[in-house]
Backbone bond lengths (Angstrom), bond angles and torsions (degrees), N, CA, C in turn:
res aa  C-N    CA-C-N  psi(-1)  N-CA   C-N-CA  omega(-1)  CA-C   N-CA-C  phi
1 M - - - 1.449 - - 1.529 109.19 -
2 R 1.310 114.98 137.58 1.459 119.77 179.47 1.521 111.01 -76.20
3 E 1.338 114.95 147.86 1.450 120.01 174.79 1.525 108.42 -73.19
4 P 1.330 118.79 152.96 1.466 121.16 -178.42 1.529 113.87 -54.76
5 S 1.325 118.28 -42.56 1.466 120.42 -179.34 1.524 110.99 -67.33
6 C 1.323 116.61 -36.40 1.465 121.59 177.70 1.531 109.95 -66.68
7 E 1.334 115.94 -41.55 1.468 121.53 178.85 1.526 110.28 -62.67
8 K 1.330 116.92 -42.11 1.468 121.01 179.63 1.526 109.52 -64.10
9 N 1.310 117.59 -45.89 1.447 121.70 179.45 1.533 110.40 -60.87
10 F 1.323 116.39 -43.17 1.458 122.06 178.37 1.528 110.33 -60.26
11 D 1.328 117.28 -47.21 1.464 121.96 -179.84 1.523 111.64 -63.50
12 E 1.326 117.09 -38.73 1.462 120.82 178.48 1.523 111.04 -65.41
13 I 1.317 117.31 -42.96 1.461 121.79 178.37 1.526 109.86 -63.60
14 L 1.320 116.27 -45.67 1.463 121.07 -179.84 1.529 110.38 -60.94
15 F 1.315 117.35 -45.36 1.465 121.33 179.30 1.523 110.99 -61.38
16 S 1.316 116.35 -44.35 1.460 121.62 179.63 1.534 111.23 -61.95
17 M 1.326 116.23 -44.06 1.467 120.49 179.53 1.528 110.72 -64.65
18 K 1.324 116.57 -44.40 1.467 120.92 179.47 1.519 110.78 -59.91
19 T 1.318 116.21 -47.52 1.457 121.24 -177.66 1.528 110.90 -62.20
20 S 1.313 116.42 -45.32 1.462 120.98 -178.10 1.525 112.10 -64.38
21 I 1.317 117.56 -49.52 1.461 120.61 -177.20 1.521 110.64 -66.94
22 E 1.320 116.68 -35.53 1.466 120.56 178.20 1.531 110.16 -64.61
23 Q 1.308 117.27 -47.93 1.466 121.37 -178.75 1.528 111.60 -64.91
24 K 1.312 116.74 -44.42 1.467 119.87 -176.72 1.521 112.45 -69.85
25 S 1.324 117.26 -37.38 1.464 119.06 179.12 1.532 110.70 -69.19
26 K 1.317 116.82 -38.31 1.468 119.66 176.38 1.528 110.77 -65.47
27 A 1.322 116.96 -44.29 1.469 120.56 179.91 1.527 110.91 -59.38
28 L 1.334 116.55 -42.56 1.461 120.58 178.24 1.531 110.14 -62.52
29 S 1.309 116.68 -47.58 1.467 120.72 -180.00 1.522 111.08 -60.39
30 F 1.316 117.88 -44.66 1.460 121.34 -178.98 1.527 111.40 -66.36
31 E 1.332 116.86 -40.09 1.462 119.52 -179.86 1.532 110.93 -67.03
32 I 1.325 116.96 -42.59 1.465 120.02 177.56 1.523 109.94 -64.19
33 S 1.311 117.33 -37.56 1.461 121.32 176.71 1.529 110.81 -59.40
34 E 1.322 116.53 -42.08 1.470 120.61 178.34 1.538 111.31 -64.82
35 V 1.318 116.02 -42.31 1.470 120.15 177.97 1.530 109.77 -62.08
36 C 1.313 116.16 -43.39 1.467 120.75 -179.54 1.526 111.55 -64.95
37 K 1.320 117.18 -37.14 1.468 120.54 177.50 1.524 110.69 -60.53
38 K 1.325 116.17 -40.59 1.470 120.33 -179.60 1.521 111.76 -62.97
39 H 1.316 116.86 -26.34 1.468 120.87 -172.51 1.534 112.92 -116.30
40 R 1.318 117.51 13.53 1.467 119.77 -174.25 1.524 113.94 -64.83
41 K 1.324 117.55 -19.42 1.469 120.10 178.47 1.525 112.65 -91.18
42 D 1.318 115.33 3.46 1.468 120.82 178.51 1.534 107.59 -83.55
43 Y 1.322 115.80 82.21 1.469 121.15 -173.01 1.521 113.56 -62.80
44 M 1.309 116.48 -24.48 1.462 120.10 179.88 1.537 111.16 -65.72
45 H 1.346 116.21 -29.95 1.465 120.95 -176.13 1.524 112.74 -116.04
46 I 1.313 117.65 18.20 1.467 121.05 -173.32 1.531 112.66 -59.19
47 K 1.329 118.29 -36.98 1.474 120.39 -179.40 1.530 111.04 -68.59
48 T 1.324 116.94 -40.05 1.462 121.02 177.46 1.522 110.13 -63.50
49 I 1.323 115.62 -45.72 1.464 121.13 179.65 1.529 109.94 -60.56
50 D 1.331 116.74 -46.25 1.460 121.65 -179.75 1.530 111.59 -61.86
51 Q 1.319 117.47 -43.55 1.468 120.97 -179.06 1.530 111.48 -64.04
52 C 1.316 116.61 -41.78 1.473 119.83 179.43 1.527 110.13 -65.54
53 L 1.317 116.28 -41.53 1.461 120.48 178.36 1.526 110.63 -62.04
54 R 1.319 116.88 -43.25 1.467 121.09 -179.80 1.531 112.09 -65.45
55 S 1.332 116.23 -46.43 1.469 118.16 -176.91 1.526 111.70 -67.40
56 S 1.333 117.31 -40.83 1.468 119.12 -179.83 1.525 111.23 -67.62
57 S 1.337 117.18 -36.26 1.469 120.49 176.88 1.521 110.39 -66.93
58 S 1.322 116.26 -36.56 1.456 120.91 179.96 1.527 111.76 -65.73
59 V 1.320 116.74 -34.75 1.472 120.02 177.88 1.529 108.87 -57.43
60 A 1.314 115.86 -54.98 1.466 120.83 -177.19 1.528 111.38 -64.82
61 A 1.325 117.61 -41.64 1.460 120.90 -178.19 1.527 111.75 -64.64
62 N 1.318 116.72 -42.45 1.469 119.36 -179.86 1.521 111.92 -71.02
63 I 1.306 117.39 -30.15 1.468 119.75 174.16 1.531 108.99 -65.78
64 Q 1.330 116.81 -42.06 1.469 120.25 176.78 1.532 110.42 -58.98
65 E 1.321 116.19 -44.28 1.463 119.80 178.50 1.527 111.20 -63.96
66 A 1.326 116.83 -40.53 1.471 120.02 178.87 1.519 110.66 -61.25
67 L 1.316 116.48 -42.63 1.463 120.23 -177.76 1.523 112.24 -68.43
68 A 1.320 116.58 -21.04 1.462 120.59 178.36 1.530 112.52 -95.91
69 S 1.318 116.82 -3.99 1.461 120.92 -177.76 1.523 111.10 -73.41
70 Q 1.323 114.31 154.07 1.455 119.08 -176.36 1.523 114.27 -99.58
71 S 1.314 116.93 -23.51 1.464 118.34 -178.59 1.529 110.34 -114.01
72 N 1.319 114.88 152.83 1.465 119.32 176.91 1.518 111.69 -60.24
73 K 1.338 116.15 -36.47 1.460 120.43 179.81 1.535 110.48 -60.67
74 M 1.317 116.90 -44.84 1.459 120.94 -179.95 1.527 111.04 -70.12
75 I 1.325 116.81 -39.47 1.470 120.89 177.03 1.526 109.42 -58.19
76 L 1.321 116.41 -50.03 1.467 120.57 -178.83 1.524 111.51 -63.39
77 S 1.304 117.71 -40.12 1.460 121.01 178.56 1.525 110.65 -58.10
78 K 1.313 117.33 -48.20 1.471 121.66 -179.31 1.527 111.23 -68.42
79 L 1.329 117.38 -36.84 1.468 119.67 178.30 1.522 111.25 -66.85
80 Y 1.326 117.41 -38.11 1.460 120.34 176.93 1.530 111.11 -66.23
81 I 1.321 117.16 -37.84 1.471 119.54 175.13 1.526 109.23 -62.57
82 S 1.325 117.18 -44.62 1.469 120.88 177.86 1.516 111.67 -59.54
83 L 1.316 116.34 -40.70 1.456 120.86 179.74 1.531 110.89 -62.35
84 R 1.332 116.57 -45.85 1.472 120.37 177.80 1.526 110.90 -61.53
85 E 1.316 116.28 -42.60 1.464 120.28 -179.91 1.537 111.26 -67.30
86 A 1.316 117.32 -35.35 1.472 120.59 177.66 1.529 110.47 -66.07
87 K 1.321 116.16 -40.29 1.467 119.37 177.12 1.523 110.63 -66.07
88 E 1.332 116.80 -37.83 1.466 119.95 175.87 1.526 110.30 -64.73
89 T 1.319 116.77 -41.86 1.465 121.03 177.93 1.519 110.48 -58.67
90 N 1.326 116.71 -40.94 1.464 121.00 177.16 1.531 110.83 -58.13
91 F 1.318 116.28 -42.09 1.469 120.25 177.77 1.521 110.57 -61.23
92 W 1.347 117.03 -47.06 1.467 119.67 -177.60 1.527 111.04 -65.13
93 I 1.310 118.07 -33.76 1.468 120.88 176.14 1.524 109.37 -63.02
94 E 1.327 116.82 -43.62 1.468 120.41 176.82 1.524 110.80 -61.83
95 K 1.328 115.88 -40.54 1.469 120.38 178.88 1.517 110.67 -65.61
96 F 1.318 117.65 -39.47 1.473 121.16 175.24 1.523 110.41 -54.26
97 Q 1.319 115.07 -48.34 1.464 119.64 -177.39 1.523 110.07 -68.03
98 H 1.310 117.58 -42.85 1.464 122.14 179.63 1.529 111.36 -59.76
99 D 1.328 116.41 -41.21 1.464 121.62 -179.43 1.523 112.59 -84.32
100 R 1.309 116.79 4.06 1.469 123.82 179.13 1.531 112.56 62.83
101 I 1.324 115.92 32.59 1.463 120.87 175.35 1.522 109.02 -77.84
102 I 1.339 115.74 -35.57 1.463 121.16 178.61 1.518 109.34 -126.70
103 S 1.318 115.21 161.38 1.470 120.95 178.84 1.526 110.51 -78.29
104 D 1.320 115.19 167.74 1.470 120.19 176.36 1.527 111.08 -61.22
105 I 1.330 116.03 -36.72 1.468 120.43 -179.55 1.527 110.13 -66.64
106 E 1.343 117.61 -44.51 1.462 120.83 177.51 1.526 110.68 -62.92
107 Q 1.319 115.48 -42.37 1.465 120.16 -179.95 1.518 110.36 -61.35
108 H 1.316 117.16 -44.59 1.465 120.92 -179.60 1.535 110.63 -61.86
109 S 1.323 116.63 -44.08 1.467 121.00 -179.63 1.526 110.94 -63.02
110 L 1.334 117.04 -47.19 1.466 120.69 -179.16 1.523 111.45 -66.31
111 K 1.342 117.11 -41.79 1.470 120.00 179.10 1.523 110.81 -63.85
112 T 1.318 116.53 -40.04 1.462 120.56 178.83 1.531 110.18 -60.97
113 Q 1.328 116.48 -46.15 1.465 120.49 178.51 1.531 110.82 -63.14
114 C 1.313 116.15 -45.42 1.461 120.27 -177.72 1.533 111.00 -64.26
115 N 1.316 116.77 -43.19 1.467 120.15 178.88 1.524 111.47 -64.26
116 Q 1.324 117.30 -33.24 1.467 120.65 176.84 1.527 110.10 -66.14
117 V 1.331 116.46 -41.76 1.474 120.33 177.61 1.532 109.40 -62.53
118 I 1.318 116.86 -43.25 1.470 121.26 179.58 1.529 110.51 -60.73
119 R 1.331 117.27 -46.52 1.473 120.74 178.88 1.526 110.99 -60.03
120 E 1.327 115.90 -43.64 1.464 118.88 -179.11 1.524 111.62 -69.07
121 L 1.325 117.22 -34.04 1.468 119.47 175.53 1.526 110.47 -63.29
122 Y 1.335 117.18 -45.28 1.471 119.73 177.38 1.532 110.64 -58.10
123 A 1.327 116.69 -44.53 1.465 120.65 -179.11 1.530 111.16 -65.44
124 F 1.316 116.54 -40.87 1.460 120.99 -179.46 1.530 110.73 -66.72
125 I 1.326 116.75 -42.45 1.465 121.26 177.06 1.528 110.34 -60.37
126 K 1.321 116.18 -46.05 1.469 120.76 178.68 1.522 111.20 -60.05
127 F 1.337 115.88 -41.92 1.458 121.65 -179.88 1.528 110.94 -63.73
128 I 1.327 116.77 -45.49 1.472 121.03 179.50 1.522 110.77 -64.70
129 K 1.320 117.64 -40.90 1.464 120.92 178.86 1.530 111.15 -62.72
130 K 1.329 115.89 -40.53 1.467 121.34 178.57 1.524 110.37 -62.63
131 R 1.310 114.70 -38.92 1.465 121.82 -178.71 1.520 110.44 -61.93
132 G 1.364 113.80 -34.15 1.449 123.47 174.13 1.440 115.50 48.61
């Protein structure tokens, strides 16, 4: 059994991690949505735009589901889905830049945000696994 002070510290860390990953994943999804809106009439790249929008939205949505889950097994399952979707989003961001859909500056900003979400997902998964 955990000591009360240890339990409080654990809960504070968990709350902080949840809040951070939730905010960052939403920000990434919203920013990619804005980029996609700017280019929605670019019919040549519509499938790429759609895929990036879907994967980035899935990251945030699965994190929301993980945070509402009741068991560690379900939390981890949703976090792993988010992690896969975040890595896919990273690919689509690279493809955006390669196809000249976005500028180098936009690509750098989106990749930085996406990589931060990925790092936090890894840390959150590790934390949940430790909690066991």
